[in-house]
C-alpha positions in Angstrom: -10.7 -48.7 -16.1 -12.7 -45.6 -15.5 -9.6 -43.5 -14.9 -8.3 -44.5 -18.4 -11.6 -43.4 -19.9 -11.4 -40.0 -18.2 -7.7 -38.8 -18.2 -6.7 -37.0 -15.1 -5.6 -33.4 -15.6 -1.9 -32.6 -15.5 -1.1 -31.2 -12.0 1.4 -28.8 -13.6 -1.3 -27.4 -15.9 -3.8 -27.2 -13.0 -1.4 -25.2 -10.9 -0.3 -22.9 -13.7 -4.0 -22.0 -14.4 -4.6 -21.4 -10.6 -1.6 -19.1 -10.4 -2.7 -17.2 -13.6 -6.2 -16.9 -12.1 -4.8 -15.3 -9.0 -2.5 -12.9 -10.9 -5.3 -11.9 -13.3 -7.6 -11.2 -10.3 -5.0 -8.7 -9.0 -4.6 -7.1 -12.4 -8.3 -6.7 -12.9 -8.6 -5.1 -9.5 -5.9 -2.6 -10.3 -7.5 -1.8 -13.7 -10.9 -1.4 -12.1 -9.4 1.2 -9.7 -7.7 3.0 -12.6 -11.0 3.0 -14.5 -12.8 4.5 -11.5 -10.2 7.2 -11.3 -10.7 8.1 -15.0 -14.5 8.2 -14.5 -14.1 10.5 -11.5 -11.8 12.8 -13.5 -14.3 13.1 -16.3 -17.1 13.8 -13.8 -15.1 16.5 -12.2 -14.4 18.1 -15.6 -18.1 18.0 -16.4 -19.0 19.6 -13.1 -16.3 22.2 -13.5 -17.9 23.1 -16.9 -21.1 23.9 -15.0 -19.2 26.1 -12.5 -19.4 23.6 -9.6 -15.6 23.5 -9.3 -12.9 26.0 -10.3 -10.1 23.9 -11.6 -7.8 26.9 -11.8 -8.1 27.7 -8.1 -6.5 26.0 -5.1 -8.6 23.1 -3.8 -11.0 23.5 -6.7 -12.2 26.7 -5.2 -13.6 24.9 -2.1 -12.8 25.9 1.5 -10.5 23.6 3.4 -13.3 21.7 5.2 -15.3 21.1 2.1 -12.3 20.0 0.1 -11.2 17.5 2.7 -14.6 15.9 2.9 -14.9 15.9 -0.9 -11.5 14.1 -1.1 -12.6 11.5 1.4 -15.7 10.7 -0.5 -13.7 10.5 -3.8 -11.2 8.2 -2.1 -13.9 5.8 -1.0 -15.3 5.7 -4.5 -11.9 5.5 -6.2 -10.5 2.5 -4.3 -12.8 0.3 -2.2 -15.8 0.2 -4.5 -13.9 -1.0 -7.6 -12.0 -3.5 -5.4 -15.2 -4.9 -3.9 -16.9 -5.0 -7.3 -13.9 -6.9 -8.8 -14.0 -9.4 -5.9 -17.7 -9.9 -6.2 -17.6 -10.4 -10.0 -14.7 -12.7 -9.7 -16.4 -14.7 -7.0 -13.3 -14.4 -4.9 -13.1 -16.3 -1.7 -10.3 -14.2 -0.3 -11.1 -12.5 3.0 -9.7 -9.0 2.8 -9.5 -8.6 6.6 -7.9 -11.8 7.9 -8.0 -11.6 11.7 -5.8 -14.4 12.9 -5.3 -13.8 16.6 -2.0 -12.2 17.5 -1.0 -11.6 21.2 -1.1 -8.1 22.5 2.6 -8.1 23.5 3.7 -9.4 20.1 1.4 -6.9 18.3 3.0 -4.0 20.2 6.5 -5.2 19.4 5.6 -5.6 15.7 4.0 -2.2 15.5 6.9 -0.5 17.2 9.4 -2.4 15.0 7.4 -1.5 11.9 7.5 2.2 12.9 11.3 2.0 13.2 11.4 0.4 9.7 9.2 3.3 8.5 11.9 5.8 9.7 14.6 3.8 8.0 12.5 3.6 4.8 12.0 7.4 5.0 15.7 8.1 5.2 16.6 5.7 2.4 13.9 7.0 0.1 14.9 10.7 0.8 18.3 10.1 -0.7 16.6 8.6 -3.8 14.2 11.6 -4.0 17.1 14.0 -3.7 18.8 12.3 -6.6 15.7 12.3 -8.8 15.0 15.9 -8.2 18.6 16.8 -8.9 18.3 15.3 -12.4 15.2 17.3 -13.1 12.2 15.2 -12.1 9.6 17.6 -10.7 8.3 17.1 -7.2 4.5 16.6 -7.2 2.5 19.4 -5.9 0.0 18.6 -3.1 -2.6 21.0 -1.8 -2.1 22.5 1.6 -5.1 21.2 3.6 -3.7 21.8 7.2 -5.1 24.7 9.2 -4.5 25.4 12.9 -8.0 24.4 14.0 -9.2 21.2 15.8 -11.6 20.4 12.9 -8.9 20.7 10.3 -6.6 18.4 12.3 -9.3 15.8 12.8 -10.2 15.8 9.1 -6.6 15.6 8.1 -6.1 12.6 10.4 -9.2 10.9 9.0 -8.3 11.6 5.4 -4.5 10.9 5.6 -4.1 8.4 8.4 -7.4 6.5 9.2 -8.8 5.9 5.7 -5.6 5.0 3.9 -4.6 2.6 6.7 -7.9 0.7 6.5 -8.6 1.0 2.7 -5.1 0.5 1.3 -4.3 -2.4 3.6 -7.5 -4.3 2.9 -6.9 -3.8 -0.9 -3.1 -4.2 -1.3 -2.5 -6.7 1.6 -5.8 -8.3 2.1 -6.9 -8.8 -1.5 -3.8 -8.4 -3.7 -1.1 -10.0 -1.4 -3.7 -12.6 -0.3 -4.4 -13.5 -3.9 -0.7 -13.7 -4.7 0.1 -15.9 -1.6 -0.1 -19.2 -3.7 3.0 -17.9 -5.5 4.9 -17.9 -2.2 5.0 -15.3 0.5 8.2 -13.8 -0.8 6.8 -13.1 -4.3 3.5 -12.0 -2.8 5.2 -9.4 -0.5 7.5 -8.0 -3.2 4.9 -7.9 -6.0 2.1 -6.4 -3.9 4.6 -3.8 -2.5 5.6 -2.9 -6.1 2.0 -2.5 -7.1 1.4 -0.4 -3.9 4.3 1.8 -4.7 3.6 2.3 -8.4 -0.1 2.9 -7.7 0.8 6.2 -6.0 1.3 7.6 -9.4 4.6 9.4 -9.4 8.3 8.3 -9.3 9.2 10.4 -6.3 6.7 8.7 -4.0 7.5 5.3 -5.4 10.6 4.4 -3.3 9.1 5.2 0.0 5.8 3.6 -0.8 7.5 0.4 -2.1 9.7 0.1 1.0 6.7 0.6 3.3 4.8 -1.9 1.2 7.6 -4.4 2.0 7.2 -3.7 5.7 3.4 -4.0 5.6 3.7 -7.2 3.6 6.1 -8.7 6.0 3.9 -7.9 8.9 0.9 -9.5 7.1 2.8 -12.6 6.1 4.5 -13.1 9.4 1.3 -12.9 11.5 -1.5 -14.0 9.2 -3.4 -10.9 10.4 -3.9 -7.6 8.6 -4.1 -5.5 11.7 -0.4 -5.1 12.5 0.1 -3.6 9.0 -3.0 -1.4 9.5 -1.6 0.0 12.8 1.9 0.7 11.3 0.3 2.3 8.2 -1.9 4.5 10.5 1.0 5.3 12.8 3.3 6.4 10.0 0.7 8.6 8.3 -0.4 10.0 11.7 3.2 11.0 12.4 3.3 12.9 9.1 0.1 14.7 9.9 1.2 15.7 13.4 4.5 16.9 12.1 2.8 19.0 9.4 0.5 20.5 12.1 3.5 21.2 14.3 5.5 22.8 11.4 2.6 25.3 11.0 2.2 26.0 14.7 5.9 26.3 15.4 7.8 27.0 12.2 11.0 28.0 13.9 11.5 24.6 15.5 10.3 22.4 12.6 13.6 20.8 11.7 14.5 20.0 15.4 11.1 18.5 16.0 11.4 16.2 13.0 14.9 15.1 14.0 13.8 14.4 17.6 10.7 12.5 16.5 12.5 10.4 14.0 15.3 9.6 16.5 12.9 8.6 19.2 10.7 6.4 17.0 13.8 4.8 15.4 15.3 4.0 18.9 12.0 2.5 20.1 11.8 0.5 16.9 15.3 -0.9 17.4 14.5 -2.0 20.9 11.2 -3.6 19.7 13.0 -5.4 16.9 15.6 -6.7 19.3 12.8 -8.0 21.5 11.3 -9.8 18.5 14.6 -11.4 17.6 15.1 -12.7 21.2 11.5 -13.9 21.3 11.9 -15.7 18.0 15.2 -17.2 19.0 13.7 -18.5 22.2 11.3 -20.7 20.2 8.2 -19.1 21.6 6.0 -20.4 18.8 6.2 -17.4 16.5 5.2 -18.4 12.9 8.5 -17.8 11.2 8.5 -14.1 11.9 11.7 -13.4 10.1 11.4 -16.1 7.5 8.1 -15.4 5.6 9.5 -16.5 2.2 8.7 -20.0 1.3 7.8 -22.1 -1.7 5.1 -24.2 -0.1 4.0 -27.1 -2.3 4.3 -25.2 -5.6 5.8 -27.3 -8.4 7.3 -24.2 -10.1 10.6 -22.5 -9.3 10.6 -19.0 -8.0 11.7 -17.5 -11.3 9.0 -19.5 -13.1 6.3 -18.3 -10.7 7.4 -14.7 -11.2 7.2 -15.2 -14.9 3.7 -16.6 -14.7 2.6 -13.7 -12.6 4.0 -11.0 -14.8 2.7 -12.4 -18.1 -0.8 -13.2 -17.0 -2.9 -11.0 -19.3 -4.7 -8.7 -16.8 -1.6 -8.4 -14.6 0.5 -7.5 -17.6 -1.9 -4.8 -18.8 -2.2 -3.4 -15.3 1.6 -3.2 -15.0 1.9 -1.5 -18.4 -0.8 1.1 -17.4 0.9 1.8 -14.0 4.4 2.1 -15.5 3.0 4.4 -18.2 1.5 6.6 -15.5 4.8 6.6 -13.6 6.8 7.5 -16.6 4.4 10.4 -17.5 4.8 11.7 -14.0 8.6 12.0 -14.6 8.0 14.5 -17.5 5.1 16.4 -16.0 5.7 20.0 -15.4 
């Protein structure tokens, strides 16, 4: 009797609203980070008008140490603060640093396999970058912040390896992939990797960032812990910093060093991946390490879920903004 007086909500409508809410949460977080970037840019322009910065000089006219510290501060304002603010205002219950226990041996194998995948991603994306530069897309210019001093090396490791590994993984895997998980792990991995790649802001960085986003997302989905992806992200960026330092210290052997490093890391990664395959085949209890894509109990098909994610208002606006930035990077001179 009472049920007829109060009609029960349609489960399909309830699930559609829940999925849209998750997608809009991700879109709002991306838009908040873009808004923070715009505010920072305006502040820098204002400070430059008062002579604090010289926008026409390398590193804004700051010495190497000051510029690296300044960049780290900006990075912390530009990414984590907007993300945390969005989560707080949205009353999100997503834990950005899930810490499900993963055995030490499994973690080591996953990290080594992930580093091998990073080398493969680097090789694949390098061909795409060569093609894009060949058709006239300019390569983005990055400031040279490496000096042959211990302080410079430490600051470069902090700004390029430590902070991005922690901050970007807690945002793009912890928050964004975590929010998209109700769509299915496969959709969550691909869409969060796409956002991660396009958020880098230029078309030449997109292929490598997207491929690495897939690796990070797989590690996160396969283990339920963010730390394997943090460690692989850190290891990949640390390798880049150390190779940059080595190139400055020993310029005549730069190419040989890169080749040897990549070959060794790739070989170790293949061995680790083989160990994971044997471990998984043996039924040791791994949680579908190589099958993270699933539909769960969702009533919608994969294509329908993708459509719901992409047309959710905040997500749609965020994607338009990011694609616009990517396109403008292609014509920048």
